[in-house]
N, CA, C and O atoms as a GROMACS GRO file, in nm:
protein
  440
    1MET      N    1   9.074  -0.235  -0.701
    1MET     CA    2   9.050  -0.096  -0.672
    1MET      C    3   9.169  -0.011  -0.715
    1MET      O    4   9.152   0.101  -0.761
    2ALA      N    5   9.288  -0.064  -0.700
    2ALA     CA    6   9.408   0.012  -0.739
    2ALA      C    7   9.405   0.046  -0.887
    2ALA      O    8   9.452   0.152  -0.928
    3ASN      N    9   9.350  -0.044  -0.968
    3ASN     CA   10   9.341  -0.019  -1.111
    3ASN      C   11   9.257   0.104  -1.139
    3ASN      O   12   9.299   0.191  -1.216
    4SER      N   13   9.138   0.115  -1.077
    4SER     CA   14   9.054   0.233  -1.101
    4SER      C   15   9.114   0.358  -1.039
    4SER      O   16   9.101   0.467  -1.095
    5GLN      N   17   9.180   0.344  -0.924
    5GLN     CA   18   9.243   0.460  -0.862
    5GLN      C   19   9.357   0.512  -0.950
    5GLN      O   20   9.377   0.633  -0.961
    6ALA      N   21   9.431   0.422  -1.010
    6ALA     CA   22   9.540   0.463  -1.100
    6ALA      C   23   9.485   0.541  -1.219
    6ALA      O   24   9.547   0.637  -1.264
    7LYS      N   25   9.370   0.499  -1.269
    7LYS     CA   26   9.308   0.571  -1.381
    7LYS      C   27   9.266   0.712  -1.340
    7LYS      O   28   9.281   0.806  -1.417
    8VAL      N   29   9.214   0.726  -1.219
    8VAL     CA   30   9.176   0.858  -1.168
    8VAL      C   31   9.301   0.946  -1.155
    8VAL      O   32   9.299   1.063  -1.191
    9CYS      N   33   9.409   0.889  -1.103
    9CYS     CA   34   9.535   0.964  -1.088
    9CYS      C   35   9.591   1.005  -1.225
    9CYS      O   36   9.634   1.119  -1.243
   10ALA      N   37   9.591   0.912  -1.319
   10ALA     CA   38   9.641   0.944  -1.454
   10ALA      C   39   9.558   1.055  -1.516
   10ALA      O   40   9.613   1.145  -1.581
   11ASP      N   41   9.428   1.049  -1.498
   11ASP     CA   42   9.340   1.154  -1.549
   11ASP      C   43   9.375   1.289  -1.487
   11ASP      O   44   9.380   1.390  -1.557
   12ALA      N   45   9.399   1.292  -1.356
   12ALA     CA   46   9.434   1.417  -1.287
   12ALA      C   47   9.567   1.472  -1.338
   12ALA      O   48   9.581   1.594  -1.354
   13ILE      N   49   9.664   1.385  -1.363
   13ILE     CA   50   9.794   1.430  -1.414
   13ILE      C   51   9.778   1.491  -1.552
   13ILE      O   52   9.834   1.597  -1.580
   14ILE      N   53   9.703   1.425  -1.638
   14ILE     CA   54   9.680   1.478  -1.774
   14ILE      C   55   9.608   1.612  -1.767
   14ILE      O   56   9.642   1.705  -1.840
   15ARG      N   57   9.510   1.622  -1.678
   15ARG     CA   58   9.437   1.749  -1.663
   15ARG      C   59   9.528   1.859  -1.608
   15ARG      O   60   9.516   1.975  -1.647
   16GLU      N   61   9.617   1.824  -1.517
   16GLU     CA   62   9.711   1.922  -1.461
   16GLU      C   63   9.802   1.975  -1.571
   16GLU      O   64   9.826   2.095  -1.578
   17ILE      N   65   9.853   1.887  -1.654
   17ILE     CA   66   9.939   1.929  -1.765
   17ILE      C   67   9.861   2.018  -1.861
   17ILE      O   68   9.912   2.121  -1.905
   18ALA      N   69   9.737   1.980  -1.892
   18ALA     CA   70   9.653   2.060  -1.983
   18ALA      C   71   9.623   2.197  -1.923
   18ALA      O   72   9.614   2.296  -1.997
   19SER      N   73   9.608   2.205  -1.792
   19SER     CA   74   9.577   2.332  -1.725
   19SER      C   75   9.692   2.432  -1.734
   19SER      O   76   9.669   2.553  -1.732
   20LYS      N   77   9.814   2.382  -1.746
   20LYS     CA   78   9.931   2.471  -1.750
   20LYS      C   79   9.930   2.559  -1.874
   20LYS      O   80   9.988   2.668  -1.872
   21SER      N   81   9.867   2.514  -1.982
   21SER     CA   82   9.863   2.593  -2.105
   21SER      C   83   9.725   2.655  -2.128
   21SER      O   84   9.689   2.689  -2.241
   22SER      N   85   9.647   2.668  -2.020
   22SER     CA   86   9.511   2.720  -2.033
   22SER      C   87   9.475   2.800  -1.908
   22SER      O   88   9.536   2.784  -1.802
   23THR      N   89   9.376   2.884  -1.921
   23THR     CA   90   9.326   2.956  -1.803
   23THR      C   91   9.218   2.875  -1.732
   23THR      O   92   9.171   2.915  -1.625
   24THR      N   93   9.180   2.763  -1.789
   24THR     CA   94   9.078   2.676  -1.729
   24THR      C   95   9.144   2.578  -1.632
   24THR      O   96   9.247   2.519  -1.665
   25ASP      N   97   9.086   2.562  -1.515
   25ASP     CA   98   9.135   2.464  -1.418
   25ASP      C   99   9.063   2.332  -1.444
   25ASP      O  100   8.952   2.310  -1.396
   26PHE      N  101   9.128   2.244  -1.520
   26PHE     CA  102   9.067   2.116  -1.556
   26PHE      C  103   9.070   2.016  -1.440
   26PHE      O  104   8.998   1.916  -1.444
   27VAL      N  105   9.152   2.041  -1.339
   27VAL     CA  106   9.170   1.946  -1.230
   27VAL      C  107   9.068   1.963  -1.119
   27VAL      O  108   9.010   1.864  -1.073
   28HIS      N  109   9.045   2.085  -1.076
   28HIS     CA  110   8.965   2.109  -0.955
   28HIS      C  111   8.821   2.149  -0.983
   28HIS      O  112   8.757   2.209  -0.897
   29ASP      N  113   8.769   2.118  -1.099
   29ASP     CA  114   8.631   2.149  -1.134
   29ASP      C  115   8.537   2.071  -1.042
   29ASP      O  116   8.535   1.948  -1.049
   30PRO      N  117   8.459   2.139  -0.956
   30PRO     CA  118   8.372   2.069  -0.860
   30PRO      C  119   8.272   1.974  -0.925
   30PRO      O  120   8.244   1.867  -0.870
   31ALA      N  121   8.219   2.010  -1.040
   31ALA     CA  122   8.122   1.922  -1.107
   31ALA      C  123   8.189   1.791  -1.150
   31ALA      O  124   8.129   1.684  -1.138
   32ARG      N  125   8.312   1.800  -1.200
   32ARG     CA  126   8.384   1.679  -1.241
   32ARG      C  127   8.423   1.596  -1.120
   32ARG      O  128   8.410   1.474  -1.121
   33LEU      N  129   8.472   1.662  -1.015
   33LEU     CA  130   8.512   1.589  -0.894
   33LEU      C  131   8.396   1.512  -0.833
   33LEU      O  132   8.413   1.401  -0.783
   34ALA      N  133   8.278   1.571  -0.837
   34ALA     CA  134   8.160   1.506  -0.778
   34ALA      C  135   8.120   1.380  -0.854
   34ALA      O  136   8.043   1.298  -0.802
   35LYS      N  137   8.170   1.363  -0.976
   35LYS     CA  138   8.134   1.246  -1.057
   35LYS      C  139   8.236   1.132  -1.049
   35LYS      O  140   8.214   1.026  -1.106
   36ILE      N  141   8.346   1.154  -0.978
   36ILE     CA  142   8.450   1.051  -0.972
   36ILE      C  143   8.398   0.929  -0.895
   36ILE      O  144   8.349   0.942  -0.783
   37ARG      N  145   8.411   0.812  -0.956
   37ARG     CA  146   8.370   0.685  -0.896
   37ARG      C  147   8.481   0.583  -0.922
   37ARG      O  148   8.542   0.582  -1.028
   38THR      N  149   8.503   0.499  -0.824
   38THR     CA  150   8.592   0.384  -0.844
   38THR      C  151   8.518   0.260  -0.797
   38THR      O  152   8.427   0.266  -0.714
   39ASN      N  153   8.559   0.148  -0.852
   39ASN     CA  154   8.495   0.022  -0.818
   39ASN      C  155   8.599  -0.072  -0.760
   39ASN      O  156   8.709  -0.085  -0.813
   40SER      N  157   8.563  -0.137  -0.653
   40SER     CA  158   8.647  -0.240  -0.595
   40SER      C  159   8.576  -0.373  -0.616
   40SER      O  160   8.461  -0.390  -0.575
   41ALA      N  161   8.642  -0.465  -0.679
   41ALA     CA  162   8.582  -0.596  -0.702
   41ALA      C  163   8.691  -0.701  -0.695
   41ALA      O  164   8.804  -0.680  -0.741
   42CYS      N  165   8.658  -0.814  -0.638
   42CYS     CA  166   8.756  -0.923  -0.636
   42CYS      C  167   8.687  -1.057  -0.610
   42CYS      O  168   8.579  -1.065  -0.552
   43TYR      N  169   8.755  -1.158  -0.654
   43TYR     CA  170   8.716  -1.296  -0.624
   43TYR      C  171   8.818  -1.351  -0.526
   43TYR      O  172   8.936  -1.316  -0.530
   44SER      N  173   8.772  -1.438  -0.437
   44SER     CA  174   8.862  -1.501  -0.341
   44SER      C  175   8.839  -1.651  -0.344
   44SER      O  176   8.727  -1.697  -0.322
   45PRO      N  177   8.945  -1.730  -0.370
   45PRO     CA  178   8.928  -1.874  -0.365
   45PRO      C  179   8.902  -1.917  -0.220
   45PRO      O  180   8.971  -1.873  -0.128
   46ILE      N  181   8.803  -2.003  -0.202
   46ILE     CA  182   8.766  -2.051  -0.068
   46ILE      C  183   8.812  -2.196  -0.051
   46ILE      O  184   8.862  -2.233   0.055
   47THR      N  185   8.793  -2.275  -0.154
   47THR     CA  186   8.840  -2.414  -0.154
   47THR      C  187   8.919  -2.434  -0.283
   47THR      O  188   8.942  -2.339  -0.358
   48TYR      N  189   8.961  -2.556  -0.309
   48TYR     CA  190   9.040  -2.583  -0.429
   48TYR      C  191   8.961  -2.563  -0.558
   48TYR      O  192   9.020  -2.553  -0.665
   49ASP      N  193   8.825  -2.556  -0.549
   49ASP     CA  194   8.748  -2.535  -0.672
   49ASP      C  195   8.626  -2.442  -0.653
   49ASP      O  196   8.537  -2.439  -0.738
   50GLN      N  197   8.623  -2.368  -0.543
   50GLN     CA  198   8.513  -2.274  -0.520
   50GLN      C  199   8.569  -2.138  -0.479
   50GLN      O  200   8.675  -2.128  -0.417
   51ALA      N  201   8.494  -2.033  -0.514
   51ALA     CA  202   8.537  -1.897  -0.480
   51ALA      C  203   8.416  -1.812  -0.444
   51ALA      O  204   8.302  -1.844  -0.480
   52SER      N  205   8.443  -1.705  -0.374
   52SER     CA  206   8.341  -1.604  -0.345
   52SER      C  207   8.383  -1.476  -0.417
   52SER      O  208   8.492  -1.469  -0.473
   53TRP      N  209   8.297  -1.377  -0.416
   53TRP     CA  210   8.332  -1.248  -0.476
   53TRP      C  211   8.272  -1.136  -0.394
   53TRP      O  212   8.177  -1.157  -0.317
   54LEU      N  213   8.328  -1.018  -0.410
   54LEU     CA  214   8.268  -0.899  -0.349
   54LEU      C  215   8.294  -0.779  -0.439
   54LEU      O  216   8.390  -0.777  -0.517
   55THR      N  217   8.208  -0.680  -0.426
   55THR     CA  218   8.223  -0.558  -0.504
   55THR      C  219   8.167  -0.441  -0.424
   55THR      O  220   8.076  -0.457  -0.343
   56ALA      N  221   8.222  -0.324  -0.449
   56ALA     CA  222   8.173  -0.201  -0.385
   56ALA      C  223   8.211  -0.083  -0.474
   56ALA      O  224   8.312  -0.087  -0.544
   57VAL      N  225   8.131   0.020  -0.468
   57VAL     CA  226   8.158   0.143  -0.544
   57VAL      C  227   8.190   0.254  -0.444
   57VAL      O  228   8.125   0.267  -0.340
   58PHE      N  229   8.290   0.332  -0.477
   58PHE     CA  230   8.330   0.446  -0.394
   58PHE      C  231   8.317   0.573  -0.476
   58PHE      O  232   8.345   0.574  -0.596
   59ALA      N  233   8.274   0.681  -0.410
   59ALA     CA  234   8.260   0.811  -0.476
   59ALA      C  235   8.348   0.913  -0.405
   59ALA      O  236   8.372   0.904  -0.285
   60TYR      N  237   8.396   1.009  -0.483
   60TYR     CA  238   8.479   1.115  -0.425
   60TYR      C  239   8.390   1.209  -0.344
   60TYR      O  240   8.288   1.257  -0.393
   61GLU      N  241   8.431   1.233  -0.221
   61GLU     CA  242   8.358   1.322  -0.130
   61GLU      C  243   8.430   1.456  -0.129
   61GLU      O  244   8.539   1.467  -0.073
   62THR      N  245   8.369   1.557  -0.191
   62THR     CA  246   8.436   1.686  -0.206
   62THR      C  247   8.450   1.762  -0.074
   62THR      O  248   8.539   1.846  -0.061
   63THR      N  249   8.364   1.733   0.024
   63THR     CA  250   8.371   1.808   0.150
   63THR      C  251   8.493   1.772   0.234
   63THR      O  252   8.545   1.856   0.307
   64ASN      N  253   8.540   1.647   0.223
   64ASN     CA  254   8.659   1.609   0.300
   64ASN      C  255   8.769   1.548   0.214
   64ASN      O  256   8.864   1.488   0.266
   65ASN      N  257   8.757   1.563   0.083
   65ASN     CA  258   8.861   1.518  -0.011
   65ASN      C  259   8.901   1.372   0.008
   65ASN      O  260   9.019   1.340   0.017
   66SER      N  261   8.802   1.285   0.015
   66SER     CA  262   8.831   1.143   0.031
   66SER      C  263   8.726   1.061  -0.045
   66SER      O  264   8.624   1.113  -0.090
   67MET      N  265   8.756   0.933  -0.056
   67MET     CA  266   8.662   0.841  -0.120
   67MET      C  267   8.572   0.781  -0.013
   67MET      O  268   8.618   0.749   0.097
   68LYS      N  269   8.443   0.767  -0.045
   68LYS     CA  270   8.346   0.715   0.050
   68LYS      C  271   8.262   0.606  -0.018
   68LYS      O  272   8.226   0.619  -0.135
   69LEU      N  273   8.231   0.502   0.057
   69LEU     CA  274   8.149   0.393   0.005
   69LEU      C  275   8.013   0.446  -0.036
   69LEU      O  276   7.947   0.515   0.042
   70VAL      N  277   7.970   0.414  -0.158
   70VAL     CA  278   7.838   0.454  -0.205
   70VAL      C  279   7.736   0.362  -0.138
   70VAL      O  280   7.747   0.240  -0.144
   71GLN      N  281   7.637   0.422  -0.076
   71GLN     CA  282   7.535   0.346  -0.003
   71GLN      C  283   7.471   0.241  -0.094
   71GLN      O  284   7.441   0.268  -0.211
   72ASP      N  285   7.452   0.123  -0.040
   72ASP     CA  286   7.389   0.009  -0.110
   72ASP      C  287   7.469  -0.042  -0.230
   72ASP      O  288   7.414  -0.113  -0.314
   73SER      N  289   7.597  -0.008  -0.239
   73SER     CA  290   7.676  -0.057  -0.352
   73SER      C  291   7.755  -0.182  -0.318
   73SER      O  292   7.805  -0.250  -0.408
   74PHE      N  293   7.767  -0.215  -0.190
   74PHE     CA  294   7.845  -0.332  -0.150
   74PHE      C  295   7.765  -0.459  -0.176
   74PHE      O  296   7.648  -0.468  -0.139
   75ALA      N  297   7.828  -0.554  -0.239
   75ALA     CA  298   7.765  -0.684  -0.263
   75ALA      C  299   7.870  -0.792  -0.248
   75ALA      O  300   7.988  -0.771  -0.278
   76SER      N  301   7.828  -0.907  -0.200
   76SER     CA  302   7.922  -1.018  -0.185
   76SER      C  303   7.849  -1.150  -0.196
   76SER      O  304   7.727  -1.158  -0.181
   77SER      N  305   7.928  -1.252  -0.221
   77SER     CA  306   7.874  -1.387  -0.213
   77SER      C  307   7.945  -1.454  -0.097
   77SER      O  308   8.067  -1.442  -0.083
   78HIS      N  309   7.873  -1.522  -0.017
   78HIS     CA  310   7.933  -1.595   0.093
   78HIS      C  311   7.853  -1.723   0.114
   78HIS      O  312   7.747  -1.741   0.054
   79SER      N  313   7.904  -1.809   0.195
   79SER     CA  314   7.842  -1.940   0.213
   79SER      C  315   7.693  -1.924   0.235
   79SER      O  316   7.653  -1.844   0.319
   80PRO      N  317   7.609  -1.995   0.165
   80PRO     CA  318   7.638  -2.107   0.073
   80PRO      C  319   7.657  -2.063  -0.072
   80PRO      O  320   7.640  -2.145  -0.162
   81HIS      N  321   7.691  -1.939  -0.097
   81HIS     CA  322   7.702  -1.889  -0.234
   81HIS      C  323   7.842  -1.900  -0.293
   81HIS      O  324   7.865  -1.852  -0.404
   82TRP      N  325   7.934  -1.961  -0.221
   82TRP     CA  326   8.060  -1.992  -0.284
   82TRP      C  327   8.027  -2.091  -0.394
   82TRP      O  328   7.938  -2.175  -0.377
   83SER      N  329   8.095  -2.082  -0.503
   83SER     CA  330   8.058  -2.174  -0.610
   83SER      C  331   8.175  -2.203  -0.704
   83SER      O  332   8.275  -2.131  -0.709
   84LYS      N  333   8.156  -2.310  -0.777
   84LYS     CA  334   8.252  -2.345  -0.881
   84LYS      C  335   8.245  -2.242  -0.994
   84LYS      O  336   8.347  -2.210  -1.055
   85ASP      N  337   8.124  -2.191  -1.022
   85ASP     CA  338   8.110  -2.086  -1.123
   85ASP      C  339   8.193  -1.963  -1.086
   85ASP      O  340   8.261  -1.906  -1.172
   86ASN      N  341   8.186  -1.922  -0.959
   86ASN     CA  342   8.268  -1.808  -0.915
   86ASN      C  343   8.416  -1.839  -0.932
   86ASN      O  344   8.495  -1.751  -0.968
   87PHE      N  345   8.454  -1.964  -0.904
   87PHE     CA  346   8.594  -2.003  -0.918
   87PHE      C  347   8.640  -1.988  -1.063
   87PHE      O  348   8.748  -1.936  -1.090
   88GLU      N  349   8.556  -2.033  -1.156
   88GLU     CA  350   8.589  -2.020  -1.298
   88GLU      C  351   8.585  -1.874  -1.342
   88GLU      O  352   8.671  -1.830  -1.419
   89ASP      N  353   8.486  -1.799  -1.294
   89ASP     CA  354   8.476  -1.657  -1.328
   89ASP      C  355   8.596  -1.579  -1.276
   89ASP      O  356   8.637  -1.480  -1.336
   90MET      N  357   8.653  -1.625  -1.164
   90MET     CA  358   8.769  -1.558  -1.105
   90MET      C  359   8.883  -1.549  -1.206
   90MET      O  360   8.952  -1.447  -1.212
   91PHE      N  361   8.904  -1.653  -1.286
   91PHE     CA  362   9.013  -1.653  -1.382
   91PHE      C  363   8.984  -1.560  -1.500
   91PHE      O  364   9.074  -1.493  -1.550
   92GLU      N  365   8.858  -1.556  -1.544
   92GLU     CA  366   8.820  -1.463  -1.651
   92GLU      C  367   8.836  -1.319  -1.602
   92GLU      O  368   8.888  -1.234  -1.675
   93TRP      N  369   8.792  -1.292  -1.479
   93TRP     CA  370   8.802  -1.158  -1.421
   93TRP      C  371   8.949  -1.116  -1.412
   93TRP      O  372   8.984  -1.004  -1.451
   94SER      N  373   9.035  -1.204  -1.361
   94SER     CA  374   9.176  -1.167  -1.345
   94SER      C  375   9.243  -1.148  -1.481
   94SER      O  376   9.325  -1.058  -1.496
   95GLN      N  377   9.208  -1.230  -1.578
   95GLN     CA  378   9.266  -1.214  -1.712
   95GLN      C  379   9.227  -1.078  -1.771
   95GLN      O  380   9.310  -1.010  -1.831
   96SER      N  381   9.102  -1.040  -1.752
   96SER     CA  382   9.055  -0.910  -1.801
   96SER      C  383   9.126  -0.796  -1.728
   96SER      O  384   9.168  -0.698  -1.791
   97LEU      N  385   9.139  -0.808  -1.597
   97LEU     CA  386   9.207  -0.705  -1.518
   97LEU      C  387   9.352  -0.690  -1.562
   97LEU      O  388   9.399  -0.578  -1.583
   98PHE      N  389   9.424  -0.801  -1.576
   98PHE     CA  390   9.564  -0.794  -1.615
   98PHE      C  391   9.579  -0.739  -1.756
   98PHE      O  392   9.670  -0.661  -1.783
   99SER      N  393   9.490  -0.779  -1.844
   99SER     CA  394   9.493  -0.728  -1.981
   99SER      C  395   9.472  -0.578  -1.983
   99SER      O  396   9.541  -0.505  -2.054
  100ASN      N  397   9.375  -0.531  -1.904
  100ASN     CA  398   9.346  -0.388  -1.896
  100ASN      C  399   9.462  -0.311  -1.834
  100ASN      O  400   9.494  -0.201  -1.878
  101SER      N  401   9.523  -0.368  -1.732
  101SER     CA  402   9.631  -0.299  -1.660
  101SER      C  403   9.761  -0.294  -1.740
  101SER      O  404   9.834  -0.195  -1.733
  102PHE      N  405   9.789  -0.398  -1.814
  102PHE     CA  406   9.920  -0.410  -1.877
  102PHE      C  407   9.915  -0.414  -2.029
  102PHE      O  408  10.015  -0.448  -2.093
  103ARG      N  409   9.802  -0.380  -2.089
  103ARG     CA  410   9.789  -0.395  -2.234
  103ARG      C  411   9.885  -0.309  -2.313
  103ARG      O  412   9.925  -0.346  -2.423
  104ASN      N  413   9.925  -0.195  -2.260
  104ASN     CA  414  10.013  -0.106  -2.335
  104ASN      C  415  10.160  -0.124  -2.300
  104ASN      O  416  10.246  -0.062  -2.363
  105VAL      N  417  10.190  -0.206  -2.202
  105VAL     CA  418  10.330  -0.223  -2.161
  105VAL      C  419  10.413  -0.274  -2.277
  105VAL      O  420  10.522  -0.222  -2.302
  106HIS      N  421  10.365  -0.374  -2.348
  106HIS     CA  422  10.440  -0.429  -2.460
  106HIS      C  423  10.457  -0.324  -2.570
  106HIS      O  424  10.565  -0.313  -2.629
  107GLU      N  425  10.352  -0.247  -2.598
  107GLU     CA  426  10.360  -0.145  -2.701
  107GLU      C  427  10.463  -0.038  -2.665
  107GLU      O  428  10.536   0.010  -2.751
  108ILE      N  429  10.469  -0.003  -2.537
  108ILE     CA  430  10.561   0.102  -2.492
  108ILE      C  431  10.705   0.052  -2.496
  108ILE      O  432  10.796   0.126  -2.535
  109THR      N  433  10.727  -0.074  -2.458
  109THR     CA  434  10.863  -0.126  -2.450
  109THR      C  435  10.913  -0.182  -2.582
  109THR      O  436  11.032  -0.211  -2.595
  110SER      N  437  10.827  -0.197  -2.680
  110SER     CA  438  10.870  -0.253  -2.809
  110SER      C  439  10.922  -0.146  -2.902
  110SER      O  440  10.963  -0.175  -3.014
   0.00000   0.00000   0.00000
């Protein structure tokens, strides 16, 4: 979830900078704010070769300026749905997450 939240924050910072040289408020546009969504997903190892997973989607709530769980978006696997497949998928998921999070670090520091 922190990965998607960081992207929302980076987007807001870029929009704030863009707004300084424009009469348009790119940050506080209600239509854009109403479309903000983040996803929380993770795998959890349960045994030495089995894992479960869960996911949920959150939407920005403009009335109270907070993120709220989107109805019917929560999903999870739990016993007896822990599986070796989930355990293997956990490594693919984490590799993708780390690649997405840190892909530009080498480019920036090189």
